[in-house]
Every structure is written in structure tokens, then in C-alpha cells.
N, C-alpha and C positions, 0 to 999 in steps of 0.2 A: 380326778376329772374336774375341770372347771365347769361350772354352770353358766349358762347365758344369764344376763342380769336385765331385769326390766324395772323401772321405777314408774309407778303409776302417776297420773296427773294429780291426784289427791296427795300423794307423798311429795311430789315437786312443789306444790302449794305450801305444804307444811314446812318444807325446807326453806322456802322463800320468806314465810312469815317469821320463822326463827332468825334467819339471817338478818332480816330488817331490824328485829328487836335487838339483836346483839350488836349490830353496826351502829345503832343510835349511841351505844355505849363506847365502842371500840372497834375501829375498822380492822385493826390487826387481829382482835379477838374473833371477829366474824370470819376472817381469812383462815385463822387456825381452826375454828369449828368446822369449816367446810372441808379443810384438809383431813382432819380426823374422821368426818363423815365418810369421805371417799375412801379412806383406809378401811373402815368398817364394813362398807358394802363391798369392797374387794374381798375382804375376808369371808363375808357371807357367800359370795359366788364360789370360793374355793372349797368350803366345807360347811354347808348350811346346817347339816345335822349336829355340828358340834355346838350350837347354840340352843339355849333352853327355850321351852314353851313360853308363849306370852299368856299373861292372865286372860286375855280375850279368847284364848284358845277353848275355854270351857264352854263358850256359848255357840260354837261352830262345829260342824262336822269336819271341815277342812282343817288341817293342822296349821296352827299360827304360831310362829316362832319370833323371838326378839333378840336383837343385838344391843346390849347396853354399852354405851360409851360415855366417857366423862370429859369434861373440860379440865384445863389446868387447875381451875379453882374447885374442881370436884363436883361440879353440877352434872347430874345424870340425864342422859337422853336415851331414847329408845327407837331403833330402827325395827319396825314391825314388818315381817314378811312371810311369805307363803312359797312353797315349792310345788312346782307343777312339771312333771316329767324332768326335763333338763334345763328348766329355767326357774330362776329365783325372782320373784316379784316383791320389791319393797312397796308396801301398800300404805303405810303410814309412818310418820316420824313425830314422836312426842317428846316434849321438854319437861323440865323439872316443874312440879306443881300441877301439871295436866293429869287428870283422872284417867283411868282406864277407859278405853273406848267402849261405849254401849254396844249391844248386839247390833243394832240397826245403823250405827256409825261405821262399822267396818265395811270398806268398799273393796271388793274383789275385782280383778282385771277381767 
């Protein structure tokens, strides 16, 4: 069963910030990162329970999962998401060097 996919406005902002940062260094790198991100969220919508719990899960009653994906150079990014009924919501995207989200930073749809 494929789940519906929603990306919150906060996650969209996260993606735009990451893309601008990468694009300053390499337009091709930014394009490759975005393609990888799209593949990851597609995988999330196919089988969200296959992904592990995010560290942020400990601070909330709702289950928070993460999909870790890497660039060609091995830099790790996290797509942080929740599942509600038949919809997966990507709520944040974090890059290398960014700390875990504080409890009050997690935005739910």
C-alpha cells in the first residue's frame, strides 16, 4: 500500500535552505541532492515503517521517524516524518552538522 505524501511548509523551507547552500558550491550537486531527496521520500511513502525512529521521537507522544540519505561525498541528511492514517508527512529536513530538533522545534501538520 502506498501512503499519500505531504511535505509541510517547514520541511519545504528546510529543503530550499539546503539547496541554496549546495547550489553556491555546485549546481549539479544541488540537482543531484534534490533527486536523491525525491527518491527517499518516495521510499518513505511506500513503506514508512521500514525506517527507524528519529532521536526526536523520545520527546513526543506521536511517533517520529527518519530516513537518512547521503550525498555522493558521504554527507548525511535526515528527512524527518510522521505517519497519520494513510498519509506520511515530512515535517523537517536536517543537514550534516545540524543538531537534533528541540521538542519545541518540531512542527506537526
